[in-house]
Every structure is written in C-alpha cells, then in structure tokens.
N, C-alpha and C positions, 0 to 999 in steps of 0.2 A: 598408180600415181596419186599422191595426196591431193585433196580437193583444193588446198590453198595454192597449189602450183598450176591449176588448170587455166585460170584466166591469164596469169602472166605468160604461160606457155603459148597460148593462142596468140597473145599480143606479140610475142617474140617471133612466132612463125609468120604472122602477117607482116611484121616489119622486115623479116628476112626475104619473104617472097616479093615484097614491094621494092626492097633495096638491092636485090641481086643485079649486078651489072650485065647489061646486054647492049646491043647496038641501039635499042630503042628506049633504054631505061634512064638516060641522062635527064636531069632536072633542069629546065630552062627558065631563066629570067633574061630579060633583055640586057645583054652584055655581061651576064654572070651565070655560068653553067657549072653544075657538079655532076659527076658520073652517077652518083647515087646520094640520096639524102638520108639513108639509113646505113649505119656502120655496125657490123656485128663482130664481137671479139669473143674468143673461146674462154670458157671459165678457167682454163689452166694457164691463161695469159698468152700474149703474143702480139702480133702486129698485123694491121689491115691497111690497105692503101686505097685511095680514091683519086680522081683527077679533077682539078679545078681549072676552068677555062674562063678568063675574064678579059674584058676590053680595057680595063683600068687596073691600077694597083688595088690589092685586096688585103684584108687582115682579119684574123679571128678576134672576137671580143674576148679579151683575156678573162674577164669576170665570169664568162659562161663556161670556162674550162675547169672542171674539178681537179683537185690535187692528185687524184689517182690516175688521171689520164695524161699521157704525153702526146702532144701534137707537134709535128715537124714537117715543114716550116710553119711558123705562125703568121707569116705574111709573104706576099709575093708581088711581082709586077705583072703587067699585061701579058697575056699568052696562056699556055697550058702548063700547069704545075702538078707534080705528084705529091700528095700529102699523105703522111703516115700517121696512124693512130695506134698507140701501144699502151698496154696495161699489164700489171702483175696479176697473178691468179686470184680469182675471187668468185664466190658462188653466184652472185647476181646483183647488178646495179645498172643504172641508166644515167644519161646526161643529154642535155639539149644544148648544142653549141650554135653560136651565131657567127656567120661569116658575112663581113661587110665589104662592099665595094661602092664607093660614092654614096648615093642615097638608096642603094639596094641592099637587102639583107636576106640571106638564105639560111634557114635553120637545118642543122644536121643532127640527127638523133643517133646516139651511140648506145648500144646495149651489150652488156657482157653477161653471159650465162643466162640464168633465169632469175628474175627479180622476186625474191622471197619476202613476203610481208610478215613481220613479227609483231604479235600482240604484246604490248609492253606498258609499263607504268612510266611516268616521267623520269623517275630515278634511273631506270634501266636505259632509257633513251640517252640521258646525260652521260652515263658510263659507257655506252656502246660505241661502236666504230662509226666513223663518217661513211656516207654513201649507202648505208644499209637503210632499207625501207621499213618504217614502223607504223603500226596502228595504235593510237593512244586516245584515251578518253579523259576529259577534264573540263573544268569550268573556265569560262572566258573571264579573265581578270582585268583586261584592259585592251583597248583597240587603238593601234598606232596609226593606221592608214586604211581608210575605208575603200579607196579606189582599187588598190592592189591587193587588199585583204591581208594586212599585217596586224597580228594581234598576239596576246599572251594566253597560254593555256597552263592551268595548274590543277594537279589532281591530289594535292596534299603531300606527295612525296617529292615534289620539285616543280619547277616552272620552266617551260620552253617557249621559245619565240617562234611563231608561225610566220614565215616570210613568204607571202604569196598564197592566195587561196584561189583555186580554180573555180570558175563559175559553173552553173548548172549544165553548160554545154561542154565542160572540160577545157575551157580556154583560160589562158592567163593574160596578164596585161591590164590595161585600163578598162576593166569591165564592171567596176563597182560591185565586186562579188559579195561584200559584206551586206549591202542592201538587198542584193538578189537572194541571198540565203536568209535574210532577216536575222542575222547573228547580232546578239546584244550581250553586253557585260552581264554575267550571271548565268548565261545559258550553259548547259552541259553539252559538249560537242565531241563527237568521235571523228578523227581525221586520220588520213593515211598519206605518208610521203617520205622522201629520203632525208636523212639527217646530214647536216653540215655544221661546221663550227666556224664562226666568223668573229675574229678579234675576241675570242673567249666566250662568245655567246652561242649556246646550243640552239640550232634552228631546225625545223622541218620546212622544206622548201616546196612551193607550189603544191600544196596539199589538196587531196580530194576529200570533200566532206561526205562522211558515211552516214551520220545520224545527228540530229539535233533534238535535245530535250529542253524545251523552253523553261526559263526560270520560273519558280513559283511565286516570285515577287517582282513587281514591275511598277515603275513610276509612270503614271498615266498623264499627269499634267502638273504644272507648277503655277503658283500664284505669288506675287510680291505685294505685300500689304493689301491683299484682297483682290488684286487685279491679275487676270490670267496672262502669262507671259510664255514665250518660247524659251528664253534663257533667264536664269535667276541672276539678275544683276542689280546690286544694291548701290545707293548713293553713299557718299562719304559719311553722311549723317547716320547711317545704319538703317535697320528695319527688319521686317520678318519675311521669311520665305516658307511657304507651305508646300510640301510634296504630297500629292494625292495619289494613293497607292492601291494597287490590286494585289492582295496577298492570299495565297492558298496554302501557306505553311502555318507553323505554330508561332504566331506573333511576329512583331516587327522589332528588330534590334538595329541600333546605330553603332557604327564602328569608327573609332579614331577621329574624333572631331578636333580641329585646332582650337587654341585657347580663345580666339576671337568669336567663335560660334558657340551657342548654347541651345539646348532644346527647351522650348517654352510650353509645348503641349504634344500629346500623343493620343490618337484614337485608333480604332480598328482599321481605318483606311487613310489616315493623314498623320504626318509628322511636321510640326512647325518649328523652325529654327530662327533664332534671333541673333543679329549681328550688332555689336556696339559701334559707336562712332569711330571712324578710322583716322588716327592722327599720323599715320605713316603713309607709305606709298601704296599703290594698287596691290590687292591681295586676292587670292582665290583658293578654293579647296574642293577636292573631289569627295563627295559624301557617299558613303557606302551603306546601303540598307540591307539587312540580312534577315533570312528566315530559315527554319529548319523543318525537315520532314523525313521520317524513317532514317534518322542518323545522317542525312545528307544536308549540306549547307547550300543555300541558294542566295544570290545577291543581285542587287541592282544599283546603279550609280547615276549620279547627276552632279553638276558643277554649280557652285555658288561663287560669284565674283563680287567684289566690292571696290568701288573707286576709292582712290586715296590722293593725298597731296603729291604734287610733283616735287621731288627732292633736288635742290641745287647742290651739286657736288663737284669736287675736283676730280681729275682723272684718277688719282691715287685712291680716292674714296670709292669711286666707281669700280675700280679693279678689285678692291677688297670686299665689295658687296657680293651677296649670294645671287645665283641665277634665279630669276623669278619674274613676277609681273609688275614689280614696282617701277614707276616711271622716274627716270633720272634726266636732269638737264645739266649740260656741261658747255663750257666755252673753251676754245683753243684755236691754234693755228693749224691749217691743213698742211701736213708735212710731206705726204706722198699719196699717190693713188694705189689701190690694191690691184696689182697686175693680174692676179688669178681670177678676178671677177669679169667675166665676158660681158656682163650687162653694163659695166662701167659705173655702178652706183656706190661702190665701196671706196673708202679712203681712211687714212690715219689722221688723228688730231693729237696735238700735244699742248699741254699747259706746263706750268712751272713744276708740277708734281709728277708728271709721267706722260705716257703715250698709249693710245689704244686704237683698235680697229673699229670703224663704224661701218657695219655691213649692210649693203644694199638699202640705202636710205632714200625714201621717197622725197622728191623735190630736188635732189642733187643735180640730175642731168639738165634740168631746165633752169637752174639757178645761175649758171655762169660761174660758179665757184671754181677757183683754181688753186693749185699749190701756192701757199703763202698767204692766202686770205684768212681772215679771222671769222669763225663761224660759231653758231650755237646749235647744238644737237639735242634732241629729245628722244628717248627710247628706253628699252629694257636691257637689263644685264643678261647677256647670253654667253655661250661658250661653244667652241667647236674643238673636239679632241683636247679638252682642258685649256684651250687658248681663249682668254676673255675677249668679248666683243660686244658692241652695242647692236641690238637687233630691233626690228619692227619700229624703226625710228624715222624722224623727220629732221630736216636741217634748214637753217636760214643764214643768209649772209649778215654779218655784223659790220665788217669793214672790207671793202674791195681794195686790197693792198696793191699799190702800183710799184713795180720794180723800176728804179731810176738810178742814174749815175750820181756821184757826189756833186758834180757840176750842175746837173739838172735839179737836184734837191735844193741847192742854194738859191735857185730862182723861184721856187714854189712859194705860194702865199702861206702865211702862218695860219694854221687851222688844226685845232685839237681833235677834230673828227675825221681827218683824212690821214691815212697811214701809208707809209712808203717802205720799200725794202731797198736797202743800200748795202753795197759790198765794198770793202776796202781793207787795207793792211793797217794793223795797229801801229801808229807812229809814236804814241805817248800814252803811258798809263797813269799820268798825273791829272788831278782835277784842275779846274780853271784857276783855282787860287794857289796852285803850286804844291798842294799837299795830296798825298795818296788818299783815295776814297774807297771805302768798302763797298759802295753801291755801284762801282764800275764806271766811274766817269773817265773817259778816255778820248783820244783823237784817232781818227782813221784817215787814210790818204789813198788816193788813186795814182799817186806818183807825182802829181802836179798840184793837186788841191787837197786841203785838209778840211775835215768836218769834226766839230765837237759833238760827242755823244754824252748827253746828260743822263746817266744811269744805264747800265747794261744788266738786265735781269735774266734769270735762267729760263723763263717762259712766260706765257700769257697768264695773267691773273695773280701774279706774285704780289704780296703785300707784306708790310712789316719786315720782320727779320728774314722772311723767305726771299727778299730781294738782295740780300747781302752775299758777298764772298763768291759770286759766280766766277770772276776772273781768277781768284786765287784757287778755288776748288778745282778748276780745270787747267791750271798751270799755264794760262795764256800769257804770252810775252810780246814785246815789240817785234814786229815782223810777221806775226801770225795773221792769217786772213780770216775775217769775220763778216758774216752777213747779219744785219740787224734790221728789225722792224720798229718803226716809231713815227711820231708826228713831228712837224716842224714848228718851232717857236723861236723867237728872238729875245735875248735878254741883254740889255745894255749894248746893243749893236752886235752882239755875238750870236750868230745863227747856231741853233742847237737842234739835234735830233733828240727828242725827249721820250722818256719812259721806254727806253730801248729794250726790245725783246730779242734775245739771240735766236736766230733761225738755224744757223749752222756756223761751224768754224773749221779751219784747216791749219794745223800746226806747220810752222816753217821747216822744222827739222823732224 
C-alpha cells in the first residue's frame, strides 16, 4: 500500500467501524435521531440507506450536499424515514452533510472509496475535477474572512479561493482560524482539501493547514504624520503615512500605487507615502510591499484610507458611480420596503432620475420612516450580484408625508413644509388659465370633490426642464388614477397641491 493512502485508509476504517448500523449505533439528539452519522459508498458507485427519526419536520441543508451525491428524500415529516445516498463510481471523496430539525443540527459524514491526496500546483487544481482532494503550496494574496478562514492562495500558475480553514483542532466554523494559525498576507502556506467550483470560482473547502513559511517582509507598525496608529487614516487635507518594516529579503519594493499616493522616502526599514488633498469622495488603497530571496517573492500588505468630501448626487448619478468608499448623499421618496431583508432595515428610494435599493441602513427602524416619506440617505456605492445598492449607510426623515383624502387636504392649513399624499382620478389636463401646461398642471377628483394640482413632476428633486412633460411622456389621460405628493397653498382663493411629485399612477385602460 502506498504511504499516501495509509492515513486516509485508517480514517475510512474508523468511520466505517463507527458508522456500521447495529441496535446500539443510532446517533441520538433530543427529538432527532439517525441510525448512523457515517455513510460509506463503494468506489464503484451504488446506494446506501440510513434511517432518520424526528419529532418534527426535518430537511437537509442543500448547500452541504455536493453535486456528485444524490440524497433522497431531502426532507420529511415527523416519524421515521428511510434516506438513500447514491453516487457514481469515483476513487475517493468525502462530504459533510447537515440535517436540520427545528434548532437541532445533525452532521452526517459521507465517504466514498479512499480519499487520495494529490500534490498539485494551482493550475492543476483549477483544471482538475471537483471533489478531488489536493495539496497545494502558495502565497497568501488576500484574506476575505478571518473568522471562517477564507483567503486567496497564488503560486504563480494561478489563484484559488480557500473557503474555510480548519483550526488547529481540526474544527470548522467560527473559530477564528486565521488568527489561530497566525496566517498573514505574504505567508507561504501549504494546505490540503477537496476542490469545488462555486459560480465559476475554484475553491478548496475546509482545508487543513500542513505548513506555514512566514513572509520575509512584515509591516510592524504605522505612523501618520509621526504619530503611531493602528490604522492608516488620513484627513481630507492629506498627509504622510510611514510603514515601519522588518525585511529579511533583498530590499523593499512597492507595487501598484494609485495616482493619489506617492513615495516620499525609503530606508532599509521604512517606507513613507504622501497623499495629496482629496477633492473627491472617500478613497482607500491596499499597499503591497515586496521583497525577494532565492528566486521567491514575499509580500506584506496594509491599507491607507483618506477621508473625502460627501458628494450630493441624484439616484441616476449614484447608479452610474463605481463600487467603492466614496460617500454619497441622496434625497428621495421611500417607494417600498425590501421584503427579502429579515432585519427590516432595507428600502427603495426614488427621485426624478431613478430608483435604488438602500441596504440595511442604520437609523431606519427607529426613525418611524414609512413608504411615501421623503428621506435623505448617506452611504457608499455597493452591489450584490451586479445589482447596485447603497451600503453602510444612514438615513434621516426630511418630510413625514401624511396620506389624506382630497376632502381632508382642502381643510389643511397652508404650509410649504408639510407634505401630503393624495390619490384621485384625473378630471382635467388643463391649467388654471385654460391652456395646456407642460409642467403637468391638472385636476384630480375623488368623485365628489376636485383638487387643483399645480405641477406634476416625475419625482423628487426635479428642477428646470427635468420637471417637464411627465404627463405626455407617460401617456396619462383623463380617467387615469394618480397618487401625488405635495404641499398645500392657496392662490386667489384656489386651493392648490403644489410642487406635485408623482408617487404612482394606474391607467384606466
């Protein structure tokens, strides 16, 4: 037997001995029992069954089931259910499935054949099949999540994503494995784990750390304008950041600086960077320091951030901006809540130029803001699966818009700082002077009472020509229902809803 098979073989034997079903082998949780928590499949393919007994409905976590494994059924009701596990022929692979019932979770380990570990370079991992276990060595180029241990490994032939790093006890989950191992950007790390591909990204999942060679260059501390800091954060006016470095390689090199940063001085153990005054929004850069030894490259990274001006923009300008740290401020009407957000902090706002999602905004739940209110939001341009959204934001109420009937609106006091939402059917598209008006002067009615609307605009914030032609552009006609937001004023004894913003409309036909 080859040496590389010995450890996986014994692991498989232990799993099988532990998992063989007998009268006393069932795994018990309160209200959730499985006949065995280890499932063995022949390398030539086939099917194995276990029994699930649950006091409540149960289901498998679909994300824990790899593509090569077929599980049936995936869910069941209270009582005992036979569950089948099937796979095509394969030399060796494993999976850890999660079975949930209420607040209880049972892990079921599936092993097929003997798990063979292949020494490989990144290019071979990328080209290789999913579910195969690889051992690969490369440099840490970025850390995405320290708690679960998600990071990037690059060996010069390609880059792979490490999705989950087992801690020193071999456990996964929230164990802060990056800190436990002391892994830093620039370290050379050897890991071992099964390959998967998720949305086109090649990953090694829940890897075991085999060896770590610490980088020959490390940033020991940072100073900003001579003062020691934990983070390099510069004011809008600019300044200098000095990285104090330990380097055991051949000199210090700096890679890919943005235009707003320059190097003002370099010594054997320091590099000083200067940032010019910032006339735009917030900005930041990841600075990479490099050194070389015996043909190998070693790196260390740190971040420099600089505050910027807050940019007042329309929704359309926000949507056209790039994802980044720049702070944007927008005003608009809350059009709807984001139903997928269980925390209830997300909503959509709309102005005359467009609509966008404001995701999980601080201050929203306690503000009393509702659909129809006019708000101001401040945050960064983000995106989720290419869908734009404002993130890391705050919001505040500008106008608490009251929904009233036409009859109620007519009794309200004149006040340019109080806004109302009124719904009615268009009874006339003529202005008060009997002439058609491009700004959308019209009458609406509730069937008994009419209200004159002095200007109907496409959305909040419209000025100049942006206020024109809303009625014509949307083909609105007499009889169509429209909901308008505006304030009350009186001109020559005629009550008006002024500066009307269309919230919604419904065509009669």
